[in-house]
Biopython code that builds the backbone (N, CA, C, O; Angstrom):
import numpy as np
from Bio.PDB.StructureBuilder import StructureBuilder

atoms = [
    (1, "MET", "N", (-183.888, -130.356, 108.876)),
    (1, "MET", "CA", (-182.723, -130.939, 107.870)),
    (1, "MET", "C", (-183.136, -132.470, 108.229)),
    (1, "MET", "O", (-182.362, -133.100, 107.509)),
    (2, "ALA", "N", (-183.717, -133.180, 108.752)),
    (2, "ALA", "CA", (-184.355, -135.176, 108.456)),
    (2, "ALA", "C", (-184.804, -134.789, 107.473)),
    (2, "ALA", "O", (-184.155, -135.565, 106.771)),
    (3, "SER", "N", (-185.633, -133.992, 106.451)),
    (3, "SER", "CA", (-186.178, -134.227, 105.541)),
    (3, "SER", "C", (-184.959, -134.360, 104.489)),
    (3, "SER", "O", (-184.433, -135.221, 103.785)),
    (4, "ARG", "N", (-184.834, -133.076, 104.786)),
    (4, "ARG", "CA", (-182.914, -132.988, 103.715)),
    (4, "ARG", "C", (-182.424, -134.132, 103.600)),
    (4, "ARG", "O", (-182.769, -134.686, 102.556)),
    (5, "ILE", "N", (-181.548, -134.899, 104.453)),
    (5, "ILE", "CA", (-181.251, -135.745, 104.766)),
    (5, "ILE", "C", (-181.493, -137.169, 104.227)),
    (5, "ILE", "O", (-180.696, -138.053, 103.913)),
    (6, "GLU", "N", (-182.628, -137.125, 104.219)),
    (6, "GLU", "CA", (-183.715, -138.496, 103.672)),
    (6, "GLU", "C", (-183.932, -138.403, 102.294)),
    (6, "GLU", "O", (-184.244, -139.487, 101.800)),
    (7, "GLY", "N", (-183.860, -137.308, 101.374)),
    (7, "GLY", "CA", (-183.714, -136.871, 100.318)),
    (7, "GLY", "C", (-182.591, -137.344, 99.439)),
    (7, "GLY", "O", (-182.700, -137.958, 98.378)),
    (8, "ILE", "N", (-181.115, -136.831, 100.261)),
    (8, "ILE", "CA", (-180.224, -137.216, 99.730)),
    (8, "ILE", "C", (-179.983, -138.976, 99.481)),
    (8, "ILE", "O", (-179.301, -139.642, 98.702)),
    (9, "ASN", "N", (-180.872, -139.265, 100.517)),
    (9, "ASN", "CA", (-180.465, -141.514, 100.066)),
    (9, "ASN", "C", (-180.970, -141.733, 99.403)),
    (9, "ASN", "O", (-181.361, -142.900, 99.385)),
    (10, "LYS", "N", (-181.496, -140.593, 98.033)),
    (10, "LYS", "CA", (-182.338, -141.188, 96.503)),
    (10, "LYS", "C", (-180.800, -140.902, 95.690)),
    (10, "LYS", "O", (-180.376, -141.765, 94.921)),
    (11, "GLN", "N", (-180.101, -139.756, 95.908)),
    (11, "GLN", "CA", (-178.868, -139.892, 95.594)),
    (11, "GLN", "C", (-177.608, -140.569, 95.306)),
    (11, "GLN", "O", (-177.025, -140.820, 94.251)),
    (12, "LEU", "N", (-177.308, -140.833, 96.732)),
    (12, "LEU", "CA", (-176.713, -141.807, 97.305)),
    (12, "LEU", "C", (-176.272, -143.094, 97.175)),
    (12, "LEU", "O", (-175.160, -143.597, 97.013)),
    (13, "GLY", "N", (-177.628, -143.612, 97.302)),
    (13, "GLY", "CA", (-178.127, -145.360, 97.383)),
    (13, "GLY", "C", (-178.182, -145.691, 98.686)),
    (13, "GLY", "O", (-177.389, -146.607, 98.907)),
    (14, "THR", "N", (-178.735, -145.370, 99.587)),
    (14, "THR", "CA", (-178.872, -145.615, 100.569)),
    (14, "THR", "C", (-180.359, -145.844, 100.923)),
    (14, "THR", "O", (-181.310, -145.312, 100.349)),
    (15, "HIS", "N", (-180.415, -146.654, 101.884)),
    (15, "HIS", "CA", (-181.834, -146.274, 102.455)),
    (15, "HIS", "C", (-181.886, -145.358, 103.874)),
    (15, "HIS", "O", (-182.762, -144.501, 103.760)),
    (16, "THR", "N", (-181.160, -145.291, 105.248)),
    (16, "THR", "CA", (-181.041, -144.138, 106.080)),
    (16, "THR", "C", (-180.153, -143.534, 106.473)),
    (16, "THR", "O", (-179.453, -144.289, 107.148)),
    (17, "LEU", "N", (-179.862, -142.817, 106.448)),
    (17, "LEU", "CA", (-178.954, -141.974, 106.612)),
    (17, "LEU", "C", (-179.122, -140.976, 108.017)),
    (17, "LEU", "O", (-180.242, -140.496, 108.197)),
    (18, "ILE", "N", (-177.790, -140.583, 109.239)),
    (18, "ILE", "CA", (-178.011, -139.719, 109.755)),
    (18, "ILE", "C", (-176.996, -138.788, 110.091)),
    (18, "ILE", "O", (-175.877, -138.811, 109.578)),
    (19, "SER", "N", (-177.363, -137.978, 110.935)),
    (19, "SER", "CA", (-176.159, -136.583, 111.077)),
    (19, "SER", "C", (-175.112, -137.068, 111.853)),
    (19, "SER", "O", (-175.363, -138.122, 112.437)),
    (20, "GLU", "N", (-173.955, -136.567, 112.027)),
    (20, "GLU", "CA", (-172.887, -136.121, 112.510)),
    (20, "GLU", "C", (-173.050, -136.496, 114.306)),
    (20, "GLU", "O", (-172.324, -137.073, 115.116)),
    (21, "VAL", "N", (-174.840, -135.609, 114.406)),
    (21, "VAL", "CA", (-175.116, -135.663, 115.813)),
    (21, "VAL", "C", (-175.920, -136.391, 115.841)),
    (21, "VAL", "O", (-176.884, -136.099, 116.549)),
    (22, "THR", "N", (-175.931, -137.037, 115.473)),
    (22, "THR", "CA", (-177.180, -138.152, 115.721)),
    (22, "THR", "C", (-176.260, -139.869, 115.952)),
    (22, "THR", "O", (-176.677, -140.854, 116.562)),
    (23, "PHE", "N", (-175.080, -139.712, 115.290)),
    (23, "PHE", "CA", (-174.178, -140.607, 115.461)),
    (23, "PHE", "C", (-173.691, -140.393, 116.606)),
    (23, "PHE", "O", (-173.820, -141.259, 117.472)),
    (24, "ALA", "N", (-173.018, -139.191, 116.878)),
    (24, "ALA", "CA", (-172.689, -139.287, 118.377)),
    (24, "ALA", "C", (-173.162, -139.777, 119.234)),
    (24, "ALA", "O", (-172.622, -140.589, 119.986)),
    (25, "GLY", "N", (-174.781, -139.189, 119.305)),
    (25, "GLY", "CA", (-175.612, -139.673, 120.612)),
    (25, "GLY", "C", (-175.741, -141.382, 120.910)),
    (25, "GLY", "O", (-175.813, -141.994, 121.976)),
    (26, "LEU", "N", (-175.734, -142.021, 119.002)),
    (26, "LEU", "CA", (-175.308, -143.461, 119.173)),
    (26, "LEU", "C", (-174.991, -144.088, 120.432)),
    (26, "LEU", "O", (-175.730, -144.810, 121.103)),
    (27, "LYS", "N", (-173.916, -143.763, 120.653)),
    (27, "LYS", "CA", (-172.206, -143.944, 121.250)),
    (27, "LYS", "C", (-172.003, -145.573, 120.832)),
    (27, "LYS", "O", (-171.598, -146.387, 121.662)),
    (28, "GLY", "N", (-172.453, -146.071, 118.960)),
    (28, "GLY", "CA", (-171.838, -146.993, 119.323)),
    (28, "GLY", "C", (-172.613, -148.006, 118.729)),
    (28, "GLY", "O", (-172.289, -148.491, 117.645)),
    (29, "ARG", "N", (-173.956, -148.488, 119.566)),
    (29, "ARG", "CA", (-174.861, -148.929, 119.615)),
    (29, "ARG", "C", (-175.350, -149.601, 118.511)),
    (29, "ARG", "O", (-175.472, -150.815, 118.675)),
    (30, "LEU", "N", (-175.706, -149.100, 117.293)),
    (30, "LEU", "CA", (-176.137, -149.132, 116.070)),
    (30, "LEU", "C", (-174.659, -149.134, 115.174)),
    (30, "LEU", "O", (-173.853, -148.219, 115.004)),
    (31, "GLN", "N", (-174.655, -150.405, 114.729)),
    (31, "GLN", "CA", (-174.217, -150.198, 113.228)),
    (31, "GLN", "C", (-173.633, -149.384, 111.624)),
    (31, "GLN", "O", (-173.743, -149.729, 110.447)),
    (32, "THR", "N", (-173.138, -148.447, 112.150)),
    (32, "THR", "CA", (-173.455, -147.663, 110.769)),
    (32, "THR", "C", (-171.709, -147.706, 109.724)),
    (32, "THR", "O", (-170.748, -148.447, 109.930)),
    (33, "ARG", "N", (-171.857, -146.693, 108.714)),
    (33, "ARG", "CA", (-170.721, -146.445, 108.269)),
    (33, "ARG", "C", (-171.127, -145.097, 107.397)),
    (33, "ARG", "O", (-172.149, -144.807, 106.774)),
    (34, "ARG", "N", (-170.098, -144.522, 107.587)),
    (34, "ARG", "CA", (-169.130, -142.903, 107.579)),
    (34, "ARG", "C", (-169.877, -142.787, 105.734)),
    (34, "ARG", "O", (-169.920, -143.850, 105.115)),
    (35, "ILE", "N", (-170.126, -142.173, 105.398)),
    (35, "ILE", "CA", (-170.236, -141.285, 103.729)),
    (35, "ILE", "C", (-169.067, -140.578, 103.630)),
    (35, "ILE", "O", (-169.072, -139.357, 103.785)),
    (36, "ASP", "N", (-167.938, -141.270, 103.362)),
    (36, "ASP", "CA", (-166.632, -140.776, 102.365)),
    (36, "ASP", "C", (-166.529, -138.887, 101.770)),
    (36, "ASP", "O", (-165.676, -138.050, 101.475)),
    (37, "GLU", "N", (-168.223, -139.047, 101.886)),
    (37, "GLU", "CA", (-167.817, -137.622, 100.802)),
    (37, "GLU", "C", (-168.602, -136.768, 101.983)),
    (37, "GLU", "O", (-168.907, -137.136, 103.117)),
    (38, "ARG", "N", (-168.810, -135.563, 101.354)),
    (38, "ARG", "CA", (-169.051, -134.070, 102.274)),
    (38, "ARG", "C", (-170.223, -134.188, 101.865)),
    (38, "ARG", "O", (-170.317, -134.603, 100.710)),
    (39, "VAL", "N", (-171.403, -133.913, 102.540)),
    (39, "VAL", "CA", (-173.122, -133.387, 101.659)),
    (39, "VAL", "C", (-173.283, -132.397, 101.863)),
    (39, "VAL", "O", (-173.245, -132.044, 103.042)),
    (40, "ALA", "N", (-173.486, -131.653, 101.062)),
    (40, "ALA", "CA", (-173.691, -130.072, 100.547)),
    (40, "ALA", "C", (-175.963, -130.167, 100.866)),
    (40, "ALA", "O", (-176.771, -130.742, 100.137)),
    (41, "LEU", "N", (-176.222, -129.457, 102.028)),
    (41, "LEU", "CA", (-177.987, -130.017, 101.842)),
    (41, "LEU", "C", (-178.739, -128.921, 101.898)),
    (41, "LEU", "O", (-178.502, -128.443, 103.008)),
    (42, "ARG", "N", (-179.665, -128.106, 101.236)),
    (42, "ARG", "CA", (-179.910, -126.946, 100.770)),
    (42, "ARG", "C", (-180.728, -126.348, 102.056)),
    (42, "ARG", "O", (-181.692, -126.754, 102.705)),
    (43, "GLY", "N", (-179.730, -124.972, 102.127)),
    (43, "GLY", "CA", (-180.062, -124.452, 103.310)),
    (43, "GLY", "C", (-179.331, -124.085, 104.045)),
    (43, "GLY", "O", (-179.687, -123.268, 104.894)),
    (44, "ARG", "N", (-178.085, -124.538, 103.988)),
    (44, "ARG", "CA", (-176.716, -124.560, 104.977)),
    (44, "ARG", "C", (-175.456, -124.625, 103.983)),
    (44, "ARG", "O", (-175.368, -125.443, 103.067)),
    (45, "ARG", "N", (-174.530, -123.686, 104.280)),
    (45, "ARG", "CA", (-173.715, -123.507, 104.063)),
    (45, "ARG", "C", (-172.491, -124.171, 103.729)),
    (45, "ARG", "O", (-171.677, -124.251, 102.809)),
    (46, "THR", "N", (-172.806, -124.793, 105.348)),
    (46, "THR", "CA", (-171.177, -126.243, 105.268)),
    (46, "THR", "C", (-171.907, -127.366, 104.767)),
    (46, "THR", "O", (-173.118, -127.434, 104.555)),
    (47, "ARG", "N", (-171.025, -128.241, 104.604)),
    (47, "ARG", "CA", (-171.140, -129.446, 104.280)),
    (47, "ARG", "C", (-171.322, -130.457, 105.134)),
    (47, "ARG", "O", (-170.352, -130.694, 105.853)),
    (48, "MET", "N", (-172.110, -131.011, 105.252)),
    (48, "MET", "CA", (-172.322, -132.862, 106.940)),
    (48, "MET", "C", (-171.512, -134.018, 105.908)),
    (48, "MET", "O", (-171.114, -134.367, 104.797)),
    (49, "VAL", "N", (-171.705, -134.304, 107.709)),
    (49, "VAL", "CA", (-170.600, -135.799, 107.083)),
    (49, "VAL", "C", (-172.315, -135.912, 107.666)),
    (49, "VAL", "O", (-173.149, -135.308, 108.341)),
    (50, "LEU", "N", (-172.033, -137.590, 106.565)),
    (50, "LEU", "CA", (-173.601, -138.111, 107.143)),
    (50, "LEU", "C", (-173.131, -139.823, 107.228)),
    (50, "LEU", "O", (-172.274, -140.420, 106.577)),
    (51, "TYR", "N", (-174.048, -140.309, 108.283)),
    (51, "TYR", "CA", (-173.414, -141.946, 108.291)),
    (51, "TYR", "C", (-174.068, -142.888, 107.994)),
    (51, "TYR", "O", (-174.863, -142.951, 108.932)),
    (52, "GLU", "N", (-174.402, -144.060, 107.016)),
    (52, "GLU", "CA", (-175.308, -144.517, 106.700)),
    (52, "GLU", "C", (-176.114, -145.269, 108.219)),
    (52, "GLU", "O", (-175.517, -144.858, 109.214)),
    (53, "LEU", "N", (-177.186, -146.154, 108.560)),
    (53, "LEU", "CA", (-176.799, -147.199, 109.561)),
    (53, "LEU", "C", (-177.212, -148.299, 108.977)),
    (53, "LEU", "O", (-178.222, -148.298, 108.274)),
    (54, "LEU", "N", (-176.754, -148.979, 109.112)),
    (54, "LEU", "CA", (-176.310, -150.176, 108.445)),
    (54, "LEU", "C", (-177.424, -151.794, 109.125)),
    (54, "LEU", "O", (-177.080, -152.539, 110.043)),
    (55, "MET", "N", (-178.576, -151.884, 108.393)),
    (55, "MET", "CA", (-178.991, -153.272, 108.969)),
    (55, "MET", "C", (-178.668, -155.164, 108.961)),
    (55, "MET", "O", (-178.174, -156.002, 108.207)),
    (56, "PRO", "N", (-179.125, -155.115, 109.922)),
    (56, "PRO", "CA", (-178.176, -156.744, 110.088)),
    (56, "PRO", "C", (-178.491, -157.351, 109.084)),
    (56, "PRO", "O", (-178.037, -158.476, 108.876)),
]
sb = StructureBuilder()
sb.init_structure("model")
sb.init_model(0)
sb.init_chain("A")
sb.init_seg("    ")
for serial, (resi, resn, name, xyz) in enumerate(atoms, 1):
    if name == "N":
        sb.init_residue(resn, " ", resi, " ")
    sb.init_atom(name, np.array(xyz, "f"), 0.0, 1.0, " ", f" {name:<3s}", serial, name[0])
structure = sb.get_structure()
């Protein structure tokens, strides 16, 4: 799944995307921004909410 999320970076013009599960595990320790659209990943039936890690 990480490889598929990484591939979405090109489409969205982002650098580092993480899943909602990873976002929850961060517990606010890193600055992120939610991607407004739900993203369809190959091999998954449901769309995912992704977050971009923001670099300082």
